[in-house]
C-alpha positions as a Python dict, from the first residue, in 0.01 Angstrom:
ca = {
    (1, 'M'): (0, 0, 0),
    (2, 'P'): (-216, -255, 186),
    (3, 'E'): (-51, -557, 343),
    (4, 'L'): (-181, -894, 456),
    (5, 'Q'): (-141, -988, 824),
    (6, 'L'): (-200, -1350, 928),
    (7, 'F'): (-505, -1369, 1156),
    (8, 'C'): (-564, -1743, 1194),
    (9, 'T'): (-519, -2085, 1041),
    (10, 'I'): (-816, -2317, 990),
    (11, 'K'): (-795, -2694, 948),
    (12, 'A'): (-1126, -2868, 892),
    (13, 'D'): (-1295, -3181, 766),
    (14, 'L'): (-1541, -3136, 479),
    (15, 'G'): (-1868, -3319, 424),
    (16, 'M'): (-2066, -3309, 101),
    (17, 'K'): (-2435, -3285, 17),
    (18, 'V'): (-2521, -3267, -353),
    (19, 'I'): (-2823, -3042, -412),
    (20, 'G'): (-2822, -3096, -790),
    (21, 'D'): (-2823, -2910, -1120),
    (22, 'T'): (-2959, -2557, -1097),
    (23, 'P'): (-2985, -2283, -1360),
    (24, 'A'): (-2657, -2140, -1227),
    (25, 'G'): (-2471, -2473, -1219),
    (26, 'M'): (-2431, -2780, -998),
    (27, 'R'): (-2509, -2688, -634),
    (28, 'I'): (-2322, -2870, -358),
    (29, 'D'): (-2319, -2790, 14),
    (30, 'F'): (-1994, -2859, 199),
    (31, 'P'): (-2043, -2857, 577),
    (32, 'F'): (-1711, -2821, 757),
    (33, 'E'): (-1587, -2866, 1110),
    (34, 'G'): (-1241, -2831, 1258),
    (35, 'V'): (-1015, -2599, 1456),
    (36, 'A'): (-873, -2250, 1423),
    (37, 'T'): (-545, -2138, 1577),
    (38, 'S'): (-427, -1780, 1614),
    (39, 'E'): (-191, -1560, 1809),
    (40, 'H'): (-505, -1370, 1917),
    (41, 'W'): (-613, -1652, 2154),
    (42, 'E'): (-463, -1947, 2337),
    (43, 'G'): (-487, -2296, 2193),
    (44, 'E'): (-739, -2414, 1938),
    (45, 'R'): (-1094, -2289, 1892),
    (46, 'P'): (-1361, -2494, 1718),
    (47, 'V'): (-1472, -2378, 1375),
    (48, 'K'): (-1776, -2496, 1181),
    (49, 'G'): (-2002, -2385, 905),
    (50, 'I'): (-2127, -2453, 553),
    (51, 'D'): (-1984, -2360, 216),
    (52, 'Y'): (-2269, -2326, -35),
    (53, 'V'): (-2095, -2401, -365),
    (54, 'T'): (-2208, -2361, -723),
    (55, 'V'): (-1987, -2542, -972),
    (56, 'R'): (-1951, -2329, -1286),
    (57, 'S'): (-1937, -2463, -1641),
    (58, 'D'): (-1554, -2426, -1634),
    (59, 'G'): (-1533, -2660, -1332),
    (60, 'N'): (-1436, -2386, -1087),
    (61, 'M'): (-1660, -2311, -790),
    (62, 'V'): (-1841, -2001, -664),
    (63, 'L'): (-1823, -1994, -283),
    (64, 'D'): (-2075, -1858, -31),
    (65, 'I'): (-1950, -1945, 317),
    (66, 'H'): (-2112, -1902, 658),
    (67, 'G'): (-1898, -2002, 954),
    (68, 'V'): (-1830, -1955, 1324),
    (69, 'I'): (-1498, -1964, 1508),
    (70, 'G'): (-1521, -2031, 1882),
    (71, 'E'): (-1810, -2101, 2114),
    (72, 'K'): (-2055, -1904, 2329),
    (73, 'R'): (-1934, -1550, 2407),
    (74, 'E'): (-1602, -1612, 2234),
    (75, 'S'): (-1772, -1677, 1897),
    (76, 'V'): (-1675, -1491, 1583),
    (77, 'S'): (-1920, -1530, 1297),
    (78, 'Y'): (-1791, -1480, 947),
    (79, 'R'): (-1924, -1468, 592),
    (80, 'A'): (-1710, -1517, 289),
    (81, 'I'): (-1751, -1513, -85),
    (82, 'G'): (-1500, -1626, -338),
    (83, 'V'): (-1393, -1875, -596),
    (84, 'S'): (-1222, -2208, -570),
    (85, 'I'): (-1004, -2312, -860),
    (86, 'A'): (-1027, -2680, -956),
    (87, 'N'): (-677, -2821, -1002),
    (88, 'P'): (-582, -3109, -1235),
    (89, 'D'): (-493, -3329, -932),
    (90, 'R'): (-857, -3302, -807),
    (91, 'S'): (-762, -3060, -529),
    (92, 'A'): (-908, -2711, -505),
    (93, 'S'): (-757, -2371, -426),
    (94, 'P'): (-1011, -2155, -242),
    (95, 'R'): (-973, -1775, -253),
    (96, 'E'): (-1210, -1589, -21),
    (97, 'L'): (-1307, -1237, 85),
    (98, 'I'): (-1427, -1234, 448),
    (99, 'V'): (-1620, -1007, 687),
    (100, 'F'): (-1653, -1078, 1059),
    (101, 'E'): (-1917, -1020, 1325),
    (102, 'T'): (-1874, -1071, 1699),
    (103, 'G'): (-1999, -946, 2033),
    (104, 'N'): (-1676, -1062, 2202),
    (105, 'E'): (-1510, -759, 2363),
    (106, 'D'): (-1157, -891, 2312),
    (107, 'L'): (-1214, -951, 1940),
    (108, 'G'): (-1464, -670, 1873),
    (109, 'W'): (-1208, -492, 1655),
    (110, 'L'): (-1274, -766, 1394),
    (111, 'N'): (-1615, -607, 1323),
    (112, 'N'): (-1427, -339, 1125),
    (113, 'E'): (-1186, -566, 939),
    (114, 'I'): (-1180, -732, 598),
    (115, 'G'): (-1013, -1069, 560),
    (116, 'V'): (-872, -1272, 276),
    (117, 'A'): (-837, -1650, 297),
    (118, 'L'): (-617, -1867, 76),
    (119, 'G'): (-576, -2239, 102),
    (120, 'T'): (-627, -2588, -30),
    (121, 'G'): (-904, -2844, -22),
    (122, 'A'): (-856, -3209, -108),
    (123, 'E'): (-985, -3551, -4),
    (124, 'G'): (-1232, -3409, 250),
    (125, 'K'): (-978, -3179, 418),
    (126, 'L'): (-960, -2800, 418),
    (127, 'D'): (-655, -2593, 510),
    (128, 'L'): (-692, -2213, 511),
    (129, 'D'): (-476, -1922, 612),
    (130, 'V'): (-693, -1621, 699),
    (131, 'Y'): (-528, -1280, 660),
    (132, 'L'): (-647, -933, 757),
    (133, 'V'): (-603, -654, 501),
    (134, 'K'): (-404, -376, 673),
    (135, 'D'): (-312, -34, 538),
}
């Protein structure tokens, strides 16, 4: 049975740019910037990207995320899709499926991995735990 193995933790600040009502729902872009920590590298690495969100009629959000962990040759690009559940306290609970892409030799093994991220978003802050799916 597959297991989840913690890969990194992301803490970021969220911006917000309202695109407006679209046929699929309210479109909002959430640029984010922060740090990622992991046992796979020393210290913190910068993380930034944009979450292209469509708010559904039920108030929950469809996520389309493009991000980068690290800088220059140590960069790991990632794409994620998912949903974020809107909670009664105005926080959100993102649930994401992630794929990675990197040219970094030390982290090249990520090119063949699938990740899952779970976390919280509230008051302009994002906290995510990123797990790798291992069998």
